[in-house]
Backbone as JSON Lines, residues from 0, in Angstrom:
{"i":0,"aa":"M","n":[5.94,-26.6,-8.15],"ca":[7.0,-26.25,-7.63],"c":[7.33,-24.73,-6.36]}
{"i":1,"aa":"E","n":[7.77,-24.83,-5.47],"ca":[7.74,-23.68,-4.89],"c":[9.67,-23.08,-5.01]}
{"i":2,"aa":"P","n":[9.22,-22.22,-4.76],"ca":[10.85,-21.98,-5.07],"c":[10.92,-22.37,-3.89]}
{"i":3,"aa":"T","n":[12.99,-21.9,-3.94],"ca":[13.62,-22.33,-3.63],"c":[13.03,-20.3,-2.02]}
{"i":4,"aa":"P","n":[13.42,-20.3,-1.31],"ca":[14.03,-18.93,-0.89],"c":[14.74,-18.39,-1.01]}
{"i":5,"aa":"V","n":[15.39,-17.66,-0.76],"ca":[16.21,-16.97,-1.51],"c":[16.67,-15.95,0.18]}
{"i":6,"aa":"P","n":[18.19,-16.61,1.04],"ca":[18.26,-15.91,2.13],"c":[18.63,-14.6,2.13]}
{"i":7,"aa":"P","n":[18.09,-13.18,3.1],"ca":[18.66,-12.3,3.38],"c":[20.54,-11.45,2.98]}
{"i":8,"aa":"T","n":[20.9,-10.35,1.63],"ca":[21.75,-10.79,1.82],"c":[23.06,-10.84,3.13]}
{"i":9,"aa":"T","n":[22.17,-10.26,3.97],"ca":[23.72,-9.87,5.69],"c":[23.52,-11.21,5.87]}
{"i":10,"aa":"W","n":[22.79,-12.69,5.31],"ca":[23.1,-14.28,5.95],"c":[23.54,-14.6,5.17]}
{"i":11,"aa":"V","n":[23.37,-14.01,3.25],"ca":[24.47,-14.73,2.75],"c":[25.82,-14.43,2.87]}
{"i":12,"aa":"E","n":[26.14,-13.09,3.67],"ca":[27.91,-13.01,4.07],"c":[27.95,-13.44,5.15]}
{"i":13,"aa":"V","n":[27.32,-13.65,5.57],"ca":[27.18,-14.76,6.9],"c":[27.4,-15.74,7.22]}
{"i":14,"aa":"L","n":[27.47,-16.22,6.85],"ca":[27.41,-18.15,5.74],"c":[28.59,-17.87,5.25]}
{"i":15,"aa":"D","n":[28.9,-16.64,3.96],"ca":[30.37,-16.7,3.09],"c":[31.51,-16.38,4.63]}
{"i":16,"aa":"K","n":[31.25,-16.1,5.51],"ca":[32.52,-15.89,5.96],"c":[32.84,-16.78,7.51]}
{"i":17,"aa":"M","n":[31.78,-17.42,7.68],"ca":[31.54,-18.69,8.71],"c":[32.22,-19.59,7.62]}
{"i":18,"aa":"E","n":[31.93,-19.62,6.14],"ca":[32.54,-21.03,5.42],"c":[33.95,-20.87,4.87]}
{"i":19,"aa":"R","n":[33.99,-19.61,4.83],"ca":[36.33,-19.19,4.52],"c":[36.85,-19.6,6.11]}
{"i":20,"aa":"A","n":[36.05,-18.69,7.3],"ca":[36.82,-19.78,8.47],"c":[37.18,-20.82,7.96]}
{"i":21,"aa":"I","n":[35.63,-21.79,8.33],"ca":[35.99,-23.49,7.88],"c":[36.88,-23.83,7.0]}
{"i":22,"aa":"E","n":[37.37,-23.28,6.02],"ca":[38.13,-23.25,5.14],"c":[39.13,-23.44,5.52]}
{"i":23,"aa":"L","n":[39.73,-21.58,6.03],"ca":[40.91,-21.29,6.58],"c":[41.54,-22.29,7.56]}
{"i":24,"aa":"W","n":[41.0,-23.04,8.69],"ca":[41.19,-24.46,9.84],"c":[40.61,-25.32,9.81]}
{"i":25,"aa":"L","n":[40.25,-25.72,8.54],"ca":[39.95,-27.47,8.61],"c":[41.45,-27.96,7.68]}
{"i":26,"aa":"P","n":[41.74,-27.52,7.25],"ca":[43.3,-28.48,6.65],"c":[44.42,-28.29,7.95]}
{"i":27,"aa":"A","n":[44.24,-26.72,8.73],"ca":[45.19,-26.85,10.21],"c":[44.33,-28.32,10.93]}
{"i":28,"aa":"I","n":[43.51,-28.81,11.35],"ca":[43.07,-30.08,11.97],"c":[42.98,-31.24,11.1]}
{"i":29,"aa":"R","n":[43.36,-31.39,10.54],"ca":[43.41,-32.29,9.34],"c":[45.01,-32.4,10.29]}
{"i":30,"aa":"E","n":[45.89,-32.3,9.79],"ca":[46.91,-31.9,9.56],"c":[47.9,-32.59,11.2]}
{"i":31,"aa":"A","n":[46.88,-32.11,12.58],"ca":[46.91,-31.98,13.87],"c":[47.35,-32.89,14.1]}
{"i":32,"aa":"S","n":[49.25,-33.67,14.52],"ca":[49.0,-35.17,15.49],"c":[48.72,-35.28,16.3]}
{"i":33,"aa":"P","n":[48.29,-36.09,17.12],"ca":[47.52,-36.44,18.14],"c":[48.66,-36.22,19.63]}
{"i":34,"aa":"D","n":[49.62,-36.2,19.18],"ca":[50.54,-35.63,19.85],"c":[51.23,-33.93,19.72]}
{"i":35,"aa":"S","n":[50.39,-33.62,19.32],"ca":[50.79,-32.01,18.72],"c":[50.15,-30.83,19.85]}
{"i":36,"aa":"R","n":[50.62,-29.92,20.15],"ca":[49.5,-29.34,21.33],"c":[48.63,-28.51,20.96]}
{"i":37,"aa":"A","n":[47.54,-28.48,21.86],"ca":[46.63,-28.29,20.81],"c":[46.27,-26.96,20.64]}
{"i":38,"aa":"F","n":[45.36,-27.12,19.38],"ca":[45.46,-25.32,18.4],"c":[44.04,-25.05,19.33]}
{"i":39,"aa":"S","n":[43.98,-23.36,19.48],"ca":[43.61,-22.7,20.01],"c":[42.61,-21.94,18.94]}
{"i":40,"aa":"I","n":[41.61,-22.1,19.41],"ca":[40.18,-21.71,18.08],"c":[40.06,-19.99,18.82]}
{"i":41,"aa":"P","n":[40.32,-19.05,17.64],"ca":[40.37,-17.22,18.41],"c":[39.37,-17.06,18.78]}
{"i":42,"aa":"P","n":[39.01,-16.41,19.15],"ca":[37.7,-16.16,19.85],"c":[36.72,-15.36,19.36]}
{"i":43,"aa":"A","n":[35.41,-15.3,19.06],"ca":[34.74,-14.86,18.24],"c":[34.68,-13.15,17.79]}
{"i":44,"aa":"R","n":[34.68,-12.33,16.86],"ca":[34.07,-10.81,17.53],"c":[33.24,-11.19,17.74]}
{"i":45,"aa":"P","n":[32.43,-9.93,17.63],"ca":[31.44,-9.76,17.61],"c":[30.75,-9.79,16.09]}
{"i":46,"aa":"L","n":[29.16,-9.77,15.58],"ca":[28.65,-9.63,13.9],"c":[29.1,-7.76,13.99]}
{"i":47,"aa":"P","n":[28.98,-7.43,13.22],"ca":[28.06,-5.74,13.44],"c":[26.93,-6.17,12.79]}
{"i":48,"aa":"M","n":[26.11,-5.15,14.15],"ca":[24.95,-5.05,13.61],"c":[24.51,-4.22,12.62]}
{"i":49,"aa":"P","n":[23.12,-4.34,11.83],"ca":[22.73,-3.4,11.12],"c":[22.32,-3.03,11.74]}
{"i":50,"aa":"N","n":[22.08,-1.33,10.63],"ca":[22.25,-0.3,10.88],"c":[20.65,-0.08,10.5]}
{"i":51,"aa":"L","n":[19.72,0.08,11.86],"ca":[17.92,-0.18,11.83],"c":[17.8,0.54,12.17]}
{"i":52,"aa":"N","n":[18.23,1.86,11.86],"ca":[18.02,3.66,11.88],"c":[16.51,3.89,10.65]}
{"i":53,"aa":"G","n":[16.55,3.06,9.59],"ca":[16.11,3.5,8.39],"c":[15.12,2.08,8.29]}
{"i":54,"aa":"L","n":[14.69,1.5,9.09],"ca":[13.36,0.23,9.76],"c":[13.01,1.42,10.09]}
{"i":55,"aa":"D","n":[13.49,2.06,10.87],"ca":[11.84,2.56,12.31],"c":[11.78,4.2,11.79]}
{"i":56,"aa":"N","n":[12.31,4.5,10.75],"ca":[12.21,5.85,10.61],"c":[10.77,4.98,9.07]}
{"i":57,"aa":"A","n":[11.07,3.83,8.84],"ca":[10.27,3.17,7.59],"c":[8.71,2.75,8.52]}
{"i":58,"aa":"T","n":[8.89,2.94,9.74],"ca":[7.75,2.24,10.57],"c":[7.0,3.62,10.9]}
{"i":59,"aa":"R","n":[7.72,3.93,11.14],"ca":[7.58,5.72,11.8],"c":[6.32,5.8,10.95]}
{"i":60,"aa":"N","n":[7.1,6.92,9.43],"ca":[6.65,7.16,8.26],"c":[4.82,5.79,7.9]}
{"i":61,"aa":"A","n":[5.54,4.25,8.36],"ca":[3.92,3.65,7.31],"c":[3.2,3.73,8.43]}
{"i":62,"aa":"E","n":[3.04,3.96,10.01],"ca":[2.44,4.45,11.54],"c":[1.64,5.96,10.85]}
{"i":63,"aa":"E","n":[2.49,6.67,10.12],"ca":[1.72,7.9,9.94],"c":[0.1,8.11,9.11]}
{"i":64,"aa":"L","n":[1.28,7.11,7.7],"ca":[0.17,7.21,6.82],"c":[-1.02,6.36,7.01]}
{"i":65,"aa":"A","n":[-0.83,5.35,7.85],"ca":[-2.4,4.43,8.72],"c":[-3.13,5.67,8.9]}
{"i":66,"aa":"A","n":[-2.48,6.43,10.54],"ca":[-3.43,6.59,11.22],"c":[-4.09,8.2,9.64]}
{"i":67,"aa":"G","n":[-3.35,8.65,9.07],"ca":[-3.78,10.24,8.12],"c":[-4.9,8.56,6.99]}
{"i":68,"aa":"A","n":[-4.27,8.18,6.62],"ca":[-6.28,7.03,5.69],"c":[-7.31,6.5,6.88]}
{"i":69,"aa":"D","n":[-6.65,6.57,8.53],"ca":[-7.68,6.11,9.1],"c":[-8.45,7.24,9.68]}
{"i":70,"aa":"A","n":[-7.66,8.47,9.94],"ca":[-8.66,9.53,9.56],"c":[-9.44,10.02,8.52]}
{"i":71,"aa":"V","n":[-9.13,9.59,7.12],"ca":[-9.63,9.71,6.11],"c":[-10.89,9.02,5.82]}
{"i":72,"aa":"L","n":[-11.35,7.42,5.91],"ca":[-11.79,6.66,6.46],"c":[-12.96,6.94,7.34]}
{"i":73,"aa":"H","n":[-12.12,7.37,8.67],"ca":[-13.17,7.79,9.34],"c":[-14.4,9.08,8.79]}
{"i":74,"aa":"V","n":[-13.74,10.29,8.53],"ca":[-13.86,11.19,8.25],"c":[-15.18,10.94,6.61]}
{"i":75,"aa":"A","n":[-14.94,9.56,5.93],"ca":[-15.64,9.5,5.07],"c":[-17.01,8.59,5.64]}
{"i":76,"aa":"S","n":[-17.01,7.56,6.29],"ca":[-17.64,7.23,7.52],"c":[-18.81,7.66,7.85]}
{"i":77,"aa":"A","n":[-17.99,8.52,8.08],"ca":[-19.63,9.86,9.33],"c":[-20.72,10.53,7.84]}
{"i":78,"aa":"N","n":[-19.6,10.41,6.83],"ca":[-20.29,11.39,5.6],"c":[-21.03,10.17,4.87]}
{"i":79,"aa":"L","n":[-20.95,9.77,5.37],"ca":[-21.75,7.82,4.44],"c":[-22.77,7.23,5.86]}
{"i":80,"aa":"D","n":[-23.16,7.73,6.45],"ca":[-23.75,7.27,8.24],"c":[-24.55,8.91,7.61]}
{"i":81,"aa":"Q","n":[-24.17,10.14,7.44],"ca":[-25.34,11.21,7.33],"c":[-25.82,11.06,6.04]}
{"i":82,"aa":"W","n":[-25.43,10.65,5.06],"ca":[-26.43,10.86,3.21],"c":[-27.17,9.39,3.58]}
{"i":83,"aa":"L","n":[-27.17,8.08,4.09],"ca":[-27.77,7.18,4.75],"c":[-29.36,7.54,4.96]}
{"i":84,"aa":"A","n":[-28.47,8.3,6.33],"ca":[-30.11,9.08,7.38],"c":[-30.89,9.97,6.6]}
{"i":85,"aa":"E","n":[-30.46,11.39,5.64],"ca":[-30.58,11.68,4.82],"c":[-31.7,11.37,3.27]}
{"i":86,"aa":"C","n":[-31.3,9.78,2.63],"ca":[-31.85,9.03,2.41],"c":[-32.69,8.79,2.3]}
{"i":87,"aa":"H","n":[-32.67,7.99,4.25],"ca":[-34.08,7.55,4.72],"c":[-35.14,8.61,4.71]}
{"i":88,"aa":"A","n":[-34.54,10.06,5.08],"ca":[-35.82,10.72,6.17],"c":[-36.73,11.34,4.72]}
{"i":89,"aa":"A","n":[-35.42,11.67,2.97],"ca":[-36.22,11.16,1.88],"c":[-37.31,10.71,1.66]}
{"i":90,"aa":"G","n":[-36.46,9.49,1.03],"ca":[-37.76,8.5,1.44],"c":[-38.72,8.57,2.13]}
{"i":91,"aa":"Q","n":[-38.67,8.44,3.48],"ca":[-39.74,8.52,4.33],"c":[-40.74,9.8,4.11]}
{"i":92,"aa":"R","n":[-40.26,11.03,3.43],"ca":[-41.08,12.4,3.18],"c":[-41.32,11.46,1.54]}
{"i":93,"aa":"L","n":[-41.33,10.96,1.11],"ca":[-41.76,10.6,-0.9],"c":[-42.93,9.23,-0.65]}
{"i":94,"aa":"A","n":[-43.0,8.44,1.09],"ca":[-43.55,7.81,1.15],"c":[-44.92,8.39,1.78]}
{"i":95,"aa":"V","n":[-44.83,9.58,2.5],"ca":[-46.22,10.58,3.34],"c":[-46.39,11.37,2.29]}
{"i":96,"aa":"C","n":[-46.17,12.03,0.8],"ca":[-46.83,11.86,-0.03],"c":[-47.17,11.4,-0.54]}
{"i":97,"aa":"L","n":[-47.47,10.32,-1.51],"ca":[-47.35,8.88,-2.1],"c":[-48.37,9.13,-1.58]}
{"i":98,"aa":"E","n":[-48.67,8.23,-0.21],"ca":[-50.1,8.25,0.71],"c":[-51.47,9.17,0.67]}
{"i":99,"aa":"R","n":[-50.22,10.66,0.64],"ca":[-51.89,11.36,0.02],"c":[-52.14,11.8,-0.2]}
{"i":100,"aa":"A","n":[-51.01,11.55,-1.64],"ca":[-51.41,11.3,-2.74],"c":[-52.51,10.58,-2.96]}
{"i":101,"aa":"V","n":[-52.63,9.15,-3.33],"ca":[-53.19,8.75,-3.74],"c":[-54.4,8.58,-2.47]}
{"i":102,"aa":"G","n":[-54.12,8.74,-0.91],"ca":[-55.52,7.93,-0.35],"c":[-56.83,9.58,-0.37]}
């Protein structure tokens, strides 16, 4: 059984506000008679946007860490390539020495 996804806190807050608004207006809507004047719903206020500065900083930090790790990996790759080349050259020298010793 898959776990039920949990909405982020900000969405829970938004949904709570919507539920409270519905609970506030629903009785007024049910009580309104057809000959009563139409009530107006107040204009929607924009929801405050979350502060994304922390997200931008976290993204920058992750990019810097990734760039540092990438540089370390490039150096390690170059060192490994050099070590493999030296191993190959050592193998070639050993083969020549073995050929001389046997031959």
